[in-house]
C-alpha positions in Angstrom: -104.5 51.9 -103.5 -106.0 49.8 -100.7 -105.7 50.9 -97.0 -103.8 48.6 -94.7 -107.0 48.4 -92.5 -108.7 46.6 -95.4 -106.0 44.0 -95.8 -107.2 40.5 -94.9 -104.0 39.5 -93.0 -102.6 42.8 -91.6 -106.0 44.5 -91.1 -106.6 43.0 -87.7 -103.4 44.6 -86.4 -104.3 48.1 -87.8 -108.1 48.1 -87.5 -108.4 50.8 -84.7 -106.4 54.1 -84.4 -105.0 52.9 -81.1 -103.6 49.7 -82.6 -102.3 51.6 -85.6 -100.5 54.1 -83.4 -99.0 51.3 -81.2 -97.7 49.5 -84.2 -96.2 52.6 -85.8 -94.3 53.3 -82.6 -93.0 49.7 -82.6 -92.0 50.0 -86.2 -90.1 53.3 -85.5 -88.3 51.7 -82.6 -87.3 48.6 -84.7 -86.1 50.9 -87.5 -83.9 52.9 -85.1 -82.4 49.7 -83.6 -81.8 48.4 -87.1 -80.0 51.7 -88.0 -77.8 51.4 -84.9 -76.8 47.9 -85.8 -76.0 49.0 -89.4 -73.9 51.9 -88.2 -72.0 49.7 -85.7 -71.4 47.1 -88.5 -70.0 49.7 -90.8 -67.8 51.1 -88.1 -66.6 47.6 -87.2 -65.8 46.8 -90.9 -64.0 50.1 -91.3 -61.9 49.6 -88.1 -61.0 46.0 -89.0 -60.0 47.1 -92.5 -57.8 50.0 -91.3 -56.1 47.9 -88.6 -54.9 45.2 -91.1 
């Protein structure tokens, strides 16, 4: 399996440990925000379903 550092397109974003750490933090934050939106959407659907 190839490392992400060796990828011709994504390699420039992950070529140093500092860049890799910065991008991993950004990915984690994006994932948490995505989860929040999914949970809010499920709650919204459940509330709208039960109020009908």
